[in-house]
PyMOL Python script that loads the backbone (N, CA, C, O; Angstrom):
from pymol import cmd

cmd.read_pdbstr("""\
ATOM      1  N   UNK A   1      11.632   2.152 226.583  1.00  0.00           N
ATOM      2  CA  UNK A   1      11.863   2.465 228.021  1.00  0.00           C
ATOM      3  C   UNK A   1      13.453   2.450 228.622  1.00  0.00           C
ATOM      4  O   UNK A   1      14.340   1.711 228.195  1.00  0.00           O
ATOM      5  N   UNK A   2      13.599   3.438 229.709  1.00  0.00           N
ATOM      6  CA  UNK A   2      15.238   3.192 229.995  1.00  0.00           C
ATOM      7  C   UNK A   2      15.097   2.541 231.290  1.00  0.00           C
ATOM      8  O   UNK A   2      14.075   2.581 231.975  1.00  0.00           O
ATOM      9  N   UNK A   3      16.019   2.029 231.544  1.00  0.00           N
ATOM     10  CA  UNK A   3      16.386   1.236 232.554  1.00  0.00           C
ATOM     11  C   UNK A   3      15.944   2.022 234.039  1.00  0.00           C
ATOM     12  O   UNK A   3      15.428   1.435 234.990  1.00  0.00           O
ATOM     13  N   UNK A   4      16.221   3.242 233.999  1.00  0.00           N
ATOM     14  CA  UNK A   4      15.884   4.008 235.168  1.00  0.00           C
ATOM     15  C   UNK A   4      14.295   4.204 235.611  1.00  0.00           C
ATOM     16  O   UNK A   4      13.877   4.413 236.750  1.00  0.00           O
ATOM     17  N   UNK A   5      13.539   4.079 234.400  1.00  0.00           N
ATOM     18  CA  UNK A   5      12.388   4.030 234.567  1.00  0.00           C
ATOM     19  C   UNK A   5      11.789   2.764 235.361  1.00  0.00           C
ATOM     20  O   UNK A   5      11.035   2.859 236.329  1.00  0.00           O
ATOM     21  N   UNK A   6      12.266   1.523 234.770  1.00  0.00           N
ATOM     22  CA  UNK A   6      12.142   0.266 235.547  1.00  0.00           C
ATOM     23  C   UNK A   6      12.756   0.130 236.720  1.00  0.00           C
ATOM     24  O   UNK A   6      12.016  -0.278 237.614  1.00  0.00           O
ATOM     25  N   UNK A   7      14.149   0.390 237.092  1.00  0.00           N
ATOM     26  CA  UNK A   7      14.359   0.440 238.140  1.00  0.00           C
ATOM     27  C   UNK A   7      13.675   1.203 239.351  1.00  0.00           C
ATOM     28  O   UNK A   7      13.772   0.909 240.543  1.00  0.00           O
ATOM     29  N   UNK A   8      12.758   2.544 238.622  1.00  0.00           N
ATOM     30  CA  UNK A   8      11.989   3.016 239.612  1.00  0.00           C
ATOM     31  C   UNK A   8      10.959   2.472 240.144  1.00  0.00           C
ATOM     32  O   UNK A   8      10.716   2.411 241.349  1.00  0.00           O
ATOM     33  N   UNK A   9      10.107   1.920 238.969  1.00  0.00           N
ATOM     34  CA  UNK A   9       9.058   0.866 239.392  1.00  0.00           C
ATOM     35  C   UNK A   9       9.319  -0.312 240.428  1.00  0.00           C
ATOM     36  O   UNK A   9       8.546  -0.770 241.269  1.00  0.00           O
ATOM     37  N   UNK A  10      10.695  -0.690 240.112  1.00  0.00           N
ATOM     38  CA  UNK A  10      11.181  -2.139 240.711  1.00  0.00           C
ATOM     39  C   UNK A  10      11.172  -1.219 242.301  1.00  0.00           C
ATOM     40  O   UNK A  10      10.483  -1.756 243.168  1.00  0.00           O
ATOM     41  N   UNK A  11      11.819  -0.021 242.669  1.00  0.00           N
ATOM     42  CA  UNK A  11      11.817   0.263 243.623  1.00  0.00           C
ATOM     43  C   UNK A  11      10.367   0.399 244.246  1.00  0.00           C
ATOM     44  O   UNK A  11      10.146   0.065 245.410  1.00  0.00           O
ATOM     45  N   UNK A  12       9.695   0.752 243.667  1.00  0.00           N
ATOM     46  CA  UNK A  12       8.066   1.085 244.297  1.00  0.00           C
ATOM     47  C   UNK A  12       7.548  -0.118 245.006  1.00  0.00           C
ATOM     48  O   UNK A  12       6.745   0.142 245.903  1.00  0.00           O
ATOM     49  N   UNK A  13       7.859  -1.545 244.784  1.00  0.00           N
ATOM     50  CA  UNK A  13       7.620  -2.945 245.350  1.00  0.00           C
ATOM     51  C   UNK A  13       8.927  -3.271 246.096  1.00  0.00           C
ATOM     52  O   UNK A  13       8.953  -4.406 246.571  1.00  0.00           O
ATOM     53  N   UNK A  14       9.908  -2.585 246.276  1.00  0.00           N
ATOM     54  CA  UNK A  14      11.138  -2.864 247.205  1.00  0.00           C
ATOM     55  C   UNK A  14      11.119  -4.196 248.131  1.00  0.00           C
ATOM     56  O   UNK A  14      11.767  -5.242 248.106  1.00  0.00           O
ATOM     57  N   UNK A  15       9.964  -3.632 249.057  1.00  0.00           N
ATOM     58  CA  UNK A  15       9.947  -4.957 250.285  1.00  0.00           C
ATOM     59  C   UNK A  15       9.201  -5.995 249.994  1.00  0.00           C
ATOM     60  O   UNK A  15       9.117  -6.960 250.753  1.00  0.00           O
ATOM     61  N   UNK A  16       8.436  -5.893 248.607  1.00  0.00           N
ATOM     62  CA  UNK A  16       7.556  -6.989 248.121  1.00  0.00           C
ATOM     63  C   UNK A  16       6.287  -7.268 249.199  1.00  0.00           C
ATOM     64  O   UNK A  16       6.045  -8.441 249.486  1.00  0.00           O
ATOM     65  N   UNK A  17       5.574  -6.318 249.723  1.00  0.00           N
ATOM     66  CA  UNK A  17       4.633  -6.504 250.325  1.00  0.00           C
ATOM     67  C   UNK A  17       3.431  -5.424 249.916  1.00  0.00           C
ATOM     68  O   UNK A  17       2.552  -4.982 250.657  1.00  0.00           O
ATOM     69  N   UNK A  18       3.619  -5.193 248.781  1.00  0.00           N
ATOM     70  CA  UNK A  18       2.520  -4.249 247.944  1.00  0.00           C
ATOM     71  C   UNK A  18       2.019  -3.246 248.882  1.00  0.00           C
ATOM     72  O   UNK A  18       0.822  -3.159 249.156  1.00  0.00           O
ATOM     73  N   UNK A  19       3.067  -2.361 249.459  1.00  0.00           N
ATOM     74  CA  UNK A  19       2.877  -1.008 250.564  1.00  0.00           C
ATOM     75  C   UNK A  19       2.593  -0.377 249.654  1.00  0.00           C
ATOM     76  O   UNK A  19       1.641   0.256 250.109  1.00  0.00           O
ATOM     77  N   UNK A  20       2.771   0.085 248.200  1.00  0.00           N
ATOM     78  CA  UNK A  20       2.365   0.995 247.375  1.00  0.00           C
ATOM     79  C   UNK A  20       1.346   0.505 246.572  1.00  0.00           C
ATOM     80  O   UNK A  20       1.648  -0.370 245.759  1.00  0.00           O
ATOM     81  N   UNK A  21       0.163   0.905 246.638  1.00  0.00           N
ATOM     82  CA  UNK A  21      -1.149   0.758 245.706  1.00  0.00           C
ATOM     83  C   UNK A  21      -1.219   1.119 244.548  1.00  0.00           C
ATOM     84  O   UNK A  21      -1.616   0.464 243.585  1.00  0.00           O
ATOM     85  N   UNK A  22      -0.633   2.747 244.594  1.00  0.00           N
ATOM     86  CA  UNK A  22      -0.738   3.657 243.263  1.00  0.00           C
ATOM     87  C   UNK A  22       0.490   4.139 243.318  1.00  0.00           C
ATOM     88  O   UNK A  22       1.167   4.140 244.346  1.00  0.00           O
ATOM     89  N   UNK A  23       0.910   4.643 242.057  1.00  0.00           N
ATOM     90  CA  UNK A  23       1.813   5.497 241.877  1.00  0.00           C
ATOM     91  C   UNK A  23       1.520   6.083 240.358  1.00  0.00           C
ATOM     92  O   UNK A  23       1.154   5.488 239.344  1.00  0.00           O
ATOM     93  N   UNK A  24       1.836   7.546 240.599  1.00  0.00           N
ATOM     94  CA  UNK A  24       1.536   8.602 239.003  1.00  0.00           C
ATOM     95  C   UNK A  24       2.686   9.195 238.800  1.00  0.00           C
ATOM     96  O   UNK A  24       3.334   9.425 239.821  1.00  0.00           O
ATOM     97  N   UNK A  25       3.082   9.471 237.930  1.00  0.00           N
ATOM     98  CA  UNK A  25       3.851  10.982 237.550  1.00  0.00           C
ATOM     99  C   UNK A  25       3.246  11.818 236.900  1.00  0.00           C
ATOM    100  O   UNK A  25       2.460  11.514 236.002  1.00  0.00           O
ATOM    101  N   UNK A  26       3.482  12.858 237.204  1.00  0.00           N
ATOM    102  CA  UNK A  26       2.746  13.890 237.003  1.00  0.00           C
ATOM    103  C   UNK A  26       3.454  15.411 236.534  1.00  0.00           C
ATOM    104  O   UNK A  26       4.521  15.539 237.133  1.00  0.00           O
ATOM    105  N   UNK A  27       3.168  16.555 235.663  1.00  0.00           N
ATOM    106  CA  UNK A  27       4.145  17.565 235.703  1.00  0.00           C
ATOM    107  C   UNK A  27       4.171  18.289 236.736  1.00  0.00           C
ATOM    108  O   UNK A  27       3.055  18.326 237.253  1.00  0.00           O
ATOM    109  N   UNK A  28       5.106  19.020 237.402  1.00  0.00           N
ATOM    110  CA  UNK A  28       5.003  19.655 238.495  1.00  0.00           C
ATOM    111  C   UNK A  28       5.614  21.029 238.030  1.00  0.00           C
ATOM    112  O   UNK A  28       5.629  21.407 236.859  1.00  0.00           O
ATOM    113  N   UNK A  29       6.150  21.770 239.177  1.00  0.00           N
ATOM    114  CA  UNK A  29       6.385  23.530 238.817  1.00  0.00           C
ATOM    115  C   UNK A  29       7.852  23.165 238.275  1.00  0.00           C
ATOM    116  O   UNK A  29       8.423  22.079 238.367  1.00  0.00           O
ATOM    117  N   UNK A  30       8.310  24.345 237.692  1.00  0.00           N
ATOM    118  CA  UNK A  30       9.432  24.773 237.288  1.00  0.00           C
ATOM    119  C   UNK A  30      10.050  23.139 236.188  1.00  0.00           C
ATOM    120  O   UNK A  30      11.262  22.928 236.165  1.00  0.00           O
ATOM    121  N   UNK A  31       9.340  22.419 235.602  1.00  0.00           N
ATOM    122  CA  UNK A  31       9.493  21.819 234.613  1.00  0.00           C
ATOM    123  C   UNK A  31      10.007  20.538 235.635  1.00  0.00           C
ATOM    124  O   UNK A  31      10.949  19.827 235.287  1.00  0.00           O
ATOM    125  N   UNK A  32       9.371  20.345 236.781  1.00  0.00           N
ATOM    126  CA  UNK A  32       9.738  19.141 237.568  1.00  0.00           C
ATOM    127  C   UNK A  32       8.790  17.869 237.126  1.00  0.00           C
ATOM    128  O   UNK A  32       7.772  18.003 236.448  1.00  0.00           O
ATOM    129  N   UNK A  33       9.209  16.818 237.540  1.00  0.00           N
ATOM    130  CA  UNK A  33       8.280  15.640 237.673  1.00  0.00           C
ATOM    131  C   UNK A  33       7.875  15.387 238.677  1.00  0.00           C
ATOM    132  O   UNK A  33       8.808  15.385 239.480  1.00  0.00           O
ATOM    133  N   UNK A  34       6.645  15.075 239.292  1.00  0.00           N
ATOM    134  CA  UNK A  34       6.182  14.858 240.738  1.00  0.00           C
ATOM    135  C   UNK A  34       5.565  13.188 240.479  1.00  0.00           C
ATOM    136  O   UNK A  34       4.774  12.771 239.633  1.00  0.00           O
ATOM    137  N   UNK A  35       6.271  12.499 241.551  1.00  0.00           N
ATOM    138  CA  UNK A  35       5.740  11.213 241.860  1.00  0.00           C
ATOM    139  C   UNK A  35       4.799  10.941 243.066  1.00  0.00           C
ATOM    140  O   UNK A  35       5.199  10.679 244.200  1.00  0.00           O
ATOM    141  N   UNK A  36       3.307  11.047 242.625  1.00  0.00           N
ATOM    142  CA  UNK A  36       2.616  10.701 243.712  1.00  0.00           C
ATOM    143  C   UNK A  36       2.186   9.491 243.936  1.00  0.00           C
ATOM    144  O   UNK A  36       1.531   8.882 243.090  1.00  0.00           O
ATOM    145  N   UNK A  37       2.521   8.952 245.191  1.00  0.00           N
ATOM    146  CA  UNK A  37       2.161   7.594 245.503  1.00  0.00           C
ATOM    147  C   UNK A  37       0.788   7.436 246.536  1.00  0.00           C
ATOM    148  O   UNK A  37       0.348   8.259 247.339  1.00  0.00           O
ATOM    149  N   UNK A  38       0.303   6.101 246.212  1.00  0.00           N
ATOM    150  CA  UNK A  38      -0.534   6.367 247.796  1.00  0.00           C
ATOM    151  C   UNK A  38      -0.278   4.668 248.248  1.00  0.00           C
ATOM    152  O   UNK A  38      -0.371   3.725 247.463  1.00  0.00           O
ATOM    153  N   UNK A  39       0.026   4.584 249.551  1.00  0.00           N
ATOM    154  CA  UNK A  39       0.618   3.550 250.205  1.00  0.00           C
ATOM    155  C   UNK A  39      -0.414   2.753 251.228  1.00  0.00           C
ATOM    156  O   UNK A  39      -1.001   3.615 251.883  1.00  0.00           O
ATOM    157  N   UNK A  40      -0.807   1.562 251.568  1.00  0.00           N
ATOM    158  CA  UNK A  40      -1.337   1.152 252.352  1.00  0.00           C
ATOM    159  C   UNK A  40      -0.961   0.609 253.415  1.00  0.00           C
ATOM    160  O   UNK A  40      -1.669   0.163 254.318  1.00  0.00           O
ATOM    161  N   UNK A  41       0.677   0.642 253.302  1.00  0.00           N
ATOM    162  CA  UNK A  41       1.212   0.460 254.810  1.00  0.00           C
ATOM    163  C   UNK A  41       2.520   1.441 254.533  1.00  0.00           C
ATOM    164  O   UNK A  41       2.637   2.150 253.534  1.00  0.00           O
ATOM    165  N   UNK A  42       3.402   1.351 255.529  1.00  0.00           N
ATOM    166  CA  UNK A  42       4.645   2.038 255.674  1.00  0.00           C
ATOM    167  C   UNK A  42       5.418   1.992 254.519  1.00  0.00           C
ATOM    168  O   UNK A  42       6.140   1.026 254.271  1.00  0.00           O
ATOM    169  N   UNK A  43       5.305   3.121 253.677  1.00  0.00           N
ATOM    170  CA  UNK A  43       6.288   2.917 252.416  1.00  0.00           C
ATOM    171  C   UNK A  43       7.887   3.431 252.429  1.00  0.00           C
ATOM    172  O   UNK A  43       8.527   3.857 251.468  1.00  0.00           O
ATOM    173  N   UNK A  44       8.234   3.296 253.513  1.00  0.00           N
ATOM    174  CA  UNK A  44       9.760   3.796 254.036  1.00  0.00           C
ATOM    175  C   UNK A  44      10.778   3.352 253.064  1.00  0.00           C
ATOM    176  O   UNK A  44      11.524   4.181 252.541  1.00  0.00           O
ATOM    177  N   UNK A  45      10.865   1.901 252.749  1.00  0.00           N
ATOM    178  CA  UNK A  45      11.807   1.214 252.209  1.00  0.00           C
ATOM    179  C   UNK A  45      11.393   1.626 250.674  1.00  0.00           C
ATOM    180  O   UNK A  45      12.410   1.797 250.002  1.00  0.00           O
ATOM    181  N   UNK A  46      10.397   1.796 250.066  1.00  0.00           N
ATOM    182  CA  UNK A  46      10.260   1.952 248.944  1.00  0.00           C
ATOM    183  C   UNK A  46      10.791   3.666 248.630  1.00  0.00           C
ATOM    184  O   UNK A  46      11.425   3.856 247.592  1.00  0.00           O
ATOM    185  N   UNK A  47      10.559   4.628 249.377  1.00  0.00           N
ATOM    186  CA  UNK A  47      10.440   5.738 249.085  1.00  0.00           C
ATOM    187  C   UNK A  47      12.251   5.883 249.422  1.00  0.00           C
ATOM    188  O   UNK A  47      12.872   6.788 248.866  1.00  0.00           O
ATOM    189  N   UNK A  48      12.805   5.128 250.151  1.00  0.00           N
ATOM    190  CA  UNK A  48      14.315   5.080 249.813  1.00  0.00           C
ATOM    191  C   UNK A  48      14.845   4.711 248.415  1.00  0.00           C
ATOM    192  O   UNK A  48      15.550   5.262 247.570  1.00  0.00           O
ATOM    193  N   UNK A  49      14.234   3.600 248.535  1.00  0.00           N
ATOM    194  CA  UNK A  49      14.546   2.815 246.825  1.00  0.00           C
ATOM    195  C   UNK A  49      14.473   4.158 245.725  1.00  0.00           C
ATOM    196  O   UNK A  49      15.493   4.461 245.105  1.00  0.00           O
ATOM    197  N   UNK A  50      13.369   4.826 245.559  1.00  0.00           N
ATOM    198  CA  UNK A  50      13.060   5.758 244.925  1.00  0.00           C
ATOM    199  C   UNK A  50      14.240   6.922 244.671  1.00  0.00           C
ATOM    200  O   UNK A  50      14.973   7.038 243.689  1.00  0.00           O
ATOM    201  N   UNK A  51      14.186   7.662 245.760  1.00  0.00           N
ATOM    202  CA  UNK A  51      15.285   8.553 246.194  1.00  0.00           C
ATOM    203  C   UNK A  51      16.830   8.506 245.750  1.00  0.00           C
ATOM    204  O   UNK A  51      17.497   9.514 245.515  1.00  0.00           O
ATOM    205  N   UNK A  52      17.362   7.008 245.659  1.00  0.00           N
ATOM    206  CA  UNK A  52      18.393   6.413 245.321  1.00  0.00           C
ATOM    207  C   UNK A  52      18.418   6.579 243.775  1.00  0.00           C
ATOM    208  O   UNK A  52      19.508   6.649 243.206  1.00  0.00           O
ATOM    209  N   UNK A  53      17.417   6.636 243.175  1.00  0.00           N
ATOM    210  CA  UNK A  53      17.426   6.786 241.669  1.00  0.00           C
ATOM    211  C   UNK A  53      17.209   8.179 241.087  1.00  0.00           C
ATOM    212  O   UNK A  53      17.221   8.486 239.895  1.00  0.00           O
ATOM    213  N   UNK A  54      17.026   8.905 242.062  1.00  0.00           N
ATOM    214  CA  UNK A  54      16.260  10.571 241.182  1.00  0.00           C
ATOM    215  C   UNK A  54      17.660  11.040 240.539  1.00  0.00           C
ATOM    216  O   UNK A  54      17.591  11.774 239.554  1.00  0.00           O
ATOM    217  N   UNK A  55      18.979  10.651 241.050  1.00  0.00           N
ATOM    218  CA  UNK A  55      20.105  11.390 240.398  1.00  0.00           C
ATOM    219  C   UNK A  55      19.951  11.112 238.738  1.00  0.00           C
ATOM    220  O   UNK A  55      20.093  12.007 237.905  1.00  0.00           O
ATOM    221  N   UNK A  56      19.618   9.636 238.396  1.00  0.00           N
ATOM    222  CA  UNK A  56      19.616   8.597 237.331  1.00  0.00           C
ATOM    223  C   UNK A  56      18.628   9.276 236.763  1.00  0.00           C
ATOM    224  O   UNK A  56      18.975   9.855 235.734  1.00  0.00           O
ATOM    225  N   UNK A  57      17.236   9.441 237.151  1.00  0.00           N
ATOM    226  CA  UNK A  57      16.204  10.143 236.792  1.00  0.00           C
ATOM    227  C   UNK A  57      16.430  11.384 235.725  1.00  0.00           C
ATOM    228  O   UNK A  57      16.146  11.450 234.529  1.00  0.00           O
ATOM    229  N   UNK A  58      17.027  12.312 236.578  1.00  0.00           N
ATOM    230  CA  UNK A  58      17.506  13.498 236.170  1.00  0.00           C
ATOM    231  C   UNK A  58      18.398  13.512 234.975  1.00  0.00           C
ATOM    232  O   UNK A  58      18.360  14.370 234.093  1.00  0.00           O
ATOM    233  N   UNK A  59      19.232  12.452 235.024  1.00  0.00           N
ATOM    234  CA  UNK A  59      20.557  12.541 234.149  1.00  0.00           C
ATOM    235  C   UNK A  59      19.507  12.031 232.471  1.00  0.00           C
ATOM    236  O   UNK A  59      19.641  12.519 231.348  1.00  0.00           O
ATOM    237  N   UNK A  60      18.811  11.239 232.792  1.00  0.00           N
ATOM    238  CA  UNK A  60      18.152  10.490 231.484  1.00  0.00           C
ATOM    239  C   UNK A  60      16.703  11.392 231.040  1.00  0.00           C
ATOM    240  O   UNK A  60      16.415  11.496 229.848  1.00  0.00           O
ATOM    241  N   UNK A  61      15.960  11.932 231.961  1.00  0.00           N
ATOM    242  CA  UNK A  61      15.071  12.843 231.689  1.00  0.00           C
ATOM    243  C   UNK A  61      15.035  14.157 231.625  1.00  0.00           C
ATOM    244  O   UNK A  61      14.053  14.864 231.395  1.00  0.00           O
ATOM    245  N   UNK A  62      16.317  14.529 231.872  1.00  0.00           N
ATOM    246  CA  UNK A  62      16.634  15.990 232.017  1.00  0.00           C
ATOM    247  C   UNK A  62      15.359  17.168 232.829  1.00  0.00           C
ATOM    248  O   UNK A  62      15.009  18.332 232.629  1.00  0.00           O
ATOM    249  N   UNK A  63      14.969  16.042 233.825  1.00  0.00           N
ATOM    250  CA  UNK A  63      14.080  16.957 234.782  1.00  0.00           C
ATOM    251  C   UNK A  63      14.206  16.294 236.220  1.00  0.00           C
ATOM    252  O   UNK A  63      14.519  15.113 236.370  1.00  0.00           O
ATOM    253  N   UNK A  64      13.965  17.062 237.135  1.00  0.00           N
ATOM    254  CA  UNK A  64      13.973  16.673 238.284  1.00  0.00           C
ATOM    255  C   UNK A  64      12.784  15.887 238.827  1.00  0.00           C
ATOM    256  O   UNK A  64      11.659  16.182 238.422  1.00  0.00           O
ATOM    257  N   UNK A  65      12.984  14.736 239.871  1.00  0.00           N
ATOM    258  CA  UNK A  65      12.109  13.853 240.173  1.00  0.00           C
ATOM    259  C   UNK A  65      11.758  14.360 241.872  1.00  0.00           C
ATOM    260  O   UNK A  65      12.401  14.449 242.918  1.00  0.00           O
ATOM    261  N   UNK A  66      10.569  14.575 241.492  1.00  0.00           N
ATOM    262  CA  UNK A  66       9.753  15.315 243.050  1.00  0.00           C
ATOM    263  C   UNK A  66       9.429  13.866 243.863  1.00  0.00           C
ATOM    264  O   UNK A  66       9.334  12.815 243.228  1.00  0.00           O
ATOM    265  N   UNK A  67       9.291  13.912 245.146  1.00  0.00           N
ATOM    266  CA  UNK A  67       8.297  12.726 245.642  1.00  0.00           C
ATOM    267  C   UNK A  67       7.460  13.594 246.705  1.00  0.00           C
ATOM    268  O   UNK A  67       6.552  13.071 247.351  1.00  0.00           O
TER     269      UNK A  67
END
""", "prot")
cmd.dss("prot")
cmd.show_as("cartoon", "prot")
cmd.util.cbc("prot")
cmd.orient("prot")
């Protein structure tokens, strides 16, 4: 597993409040990867963290990450 995937996972609990209760990667359109999340609280900080790793995700996995 790449560091990028680990950093993505860590970003999903960036606030350490358990805001994101479920996350799933699935195939999207045009060879994209879609990140679906379910949040019990406002996940704004977590989304910000994930967005900061989108370029690294594309470089490693050769696919665009859509949130």
